[in-house]
N, C-alpha and C positions, 0 to 999 in steps of 0.2 A: 504493499499500499504506500502510496506517495506521501511525503511529508506535506503539511500545509503551512506555508510561511507568510506571515503578514509583513510587507515592507512599508515602513512608515517614512515616507519620503520628505526630506526636511529642506528641499530647496527646489528652485526653479532655474534651469540652465540659462546661461546668457543667450540672447537671441541668436548670435552668430554661431552657436554650437548645437542649437536645438535639432535642426534638420538632421544632422549626422548621428548625434548621440541620444536624442529624445530627452533622457533624465536618468538619474541614478537608479530609479526603480528598474528601468529597461536594462541598464547596464549589469545590474545584479542578476536579472533574469537571465541574460545571455550567458553570464558567467556560470551560474548555477546548473544551467541546462547541460553543461558539458561534464558535470560531476557524475560519478558512479552511483549516487544515492538520488533516487526519483523524487522530485518535489513539485509542488504547485504553488504558484505565488499569486497574491492579490496586492496591488499597490494603492496606497492611500496618500495623498498629498497633505500633511498635516498643516503646512503654511496656509493652505487654502480651507482648512477646517474639516478635512476628510478624515473619517474614523471608520472602523468597521462597527457594524450593528452589535448590540449585545448578544444577539442569538448565535452569531458566528463564532467559532472556536478555531484556534490555530495552534500548531505545535510549537511555534517560536514567533516572536516579534523583533524585526530587524529595524534598527535606527540608522538612517544613512548619513552621509557627510553633508555639510552645507557651508555657505559662506557667512552664516551667522555665528555669533559666539555662543558657546554653550552657556556661559554665564550672563548672557544677555537678558534684558527684562521685557522683550517683546511679548504681547499677550499670547501669541500661538505657542511660544516656548514655554510660558507658564502653564498653559493647557496641556502641553505634551508632558511635562514633568508630573502633573497630577495624574495623567493617564498612565504613565509608565510605573509610577509608585504603586498604583492600584493593581496593575498586573504583576509586579513583583510580589506584592503582598498576597496575591493569589497563588503564587507559585509558578507563575508561567516563566518559559524560558525566553530571555532576551539577549539580542545581539547588537553590538554597536561598532560603528566604523566612523572614525575621525570625530565629527561632531557628535555623533552617537556615543563613541567611546568616552568622550569628555563628559557629555551630559549625564550618562549613567554612573560615572564615578562621583560626579557632583551631587547626584540625586541620592546616592547611597552612602554618603558620608565623607568622600574624598574631596579633593580641590582641583579646579581646573582654572587656567588664567593664561594671560598673554605670556608667552615664553621669552625670557631674557636672551635665550640662544638666537632668536630672530626666526626667519622663515626657513622651513625644511622644504625641499623640492626636489624633484627628480626621483632617482631611486636611492634607497638607504638600506644599509645592512644592519642587522641586529643579531645579537647572541641570544640563543634560546635558554632560558633560566629554569625551565621546568618541563616535565613531561606528564602526559596524560594518556589514558587509553584511546581517546578520540584523535589524538595528534598522530594520525597515519595519513600519507606516508611520513616516515621519520625523517627530520632533518636536523643537522647540527647548527645550521645558521639560517637566517631568513633574509630575504631581500624584497622589499615592497615599493611600489611607487607612492610617494607621499606629496602632499600640499597643504601645509598648516603653518600658522603662526602662534597657535595656541597649543598648550600641553596640559596633561594631567601631571599636577605636581605634588599630590598626595593621594594615595589609594584608599578605598574604603577599608575599614579595619580587617574585613574577613577576605580580602582579595588577595590572589596569589599572582605574582609577576610571571609572565610567560616569555616575553622578549624585551630586550633592552639594549640600549646603547649609550655612549657618553652624550650625545646629543639629546637623546630621548629615553630617560631611565625607566619610564613606565610605558612602553610602547605596546604591550598588550597584556591583559589580565583575565583571569576568570575568577568568579566567585562560585565556589563548589560546582554543582552540576547545573546552575541556573542562569549564570551570566557569563557572556564571552565577548570581549571587545579587542578591537585593533585600531591603532592610530593611523596606520598605512592603509591604502586603498587597494584591496584585492580586485575590485571591480574595474580599475583603471587599465587603459591600455596606453601604449607609449605614444600614439598619436594624440590621444587626449591630453596626456601630460604636456606634451610639446606645445599644443594649443593654449593650454593655461599659461604656460611659461611666456609664450609670445604676448599674450594679453596683458601679463602683469610685469613685463620686462622693465618698464620704467619704475614701478613701484619697488621691485625687488632690488634694483641696483645691479650694475652690469656683472660685478664678481659672483653674486649669488646666481644670476640668470645664466652666465656662462658654464658655471660649475654644474648647474642643473641640467643644462642641455647636453653637457658632456657625459653625464652619469646616465643619460638615456641609452647609451651604448650597451649597458648592461641588461640582462634579462631580469625577471622578476618572478616571485613565487606566489602570485595571486591565486592560481588554481590550486595550489597546495592549501592555502588559507580557507578557500572556499570549501574544500573537502573537509577540512578540520571543522568548519562551521556545521556543515551538514551531518557530520559524525556526532558532533557535540549535541545537536538537536536530537538525533536518533539515538544517543547513548542512554541507556537505562542502568543507573547505578544498581550494583548488587545489594539486595537487602542484608542488613546486618543480622547476624545471628543472634538469637536471644540466649 
């Protein structure tokens, strides 16, 4: 039976990118459709006030990336935080990427803020700090496409770091078998990252821009992270013996 995933889309792409890439929900659907675990997806754009009706149930809820700040005060962000906290308290599985990664950390007792390290762009390498049954295929290191100027700077009390680097110490974490989040973008492809770099070139500064463009020569492990996510959702922890 296919997993049922609710994608909570937290952005609307820039007009010049919409025709080719549609939106983050579509990007995730394309990525997950290539994974060995079957899944069905429904996308709701929460910026526009779209949410699933109460009678619908999903195996997991995925919060996408966004141009917005996770610590922002926009009404739609406050509504999303209330909704996610409710889902968490019900025991639902939650997935977060970039903005979603930061928002869930903030919501569950951690901290996210503008990073003193500045912008992270292009491809970035992480060391893996933990192993779990759903982290298959096994990797010793992880490379992901990134685009962020905010970071998680303190994790929720019960979170476990999965991936880290000097630039981004809390690049991925999980909370038991319920929450799994990544700062990097498994759904990105090189062409999309290149387009974002072009759009932000002046804002980034020439040094950061050139370094980001050069890093796109390297492959990334977005497909691996997508498989980990689906295995995490499908994973049923063993019952503790009495």
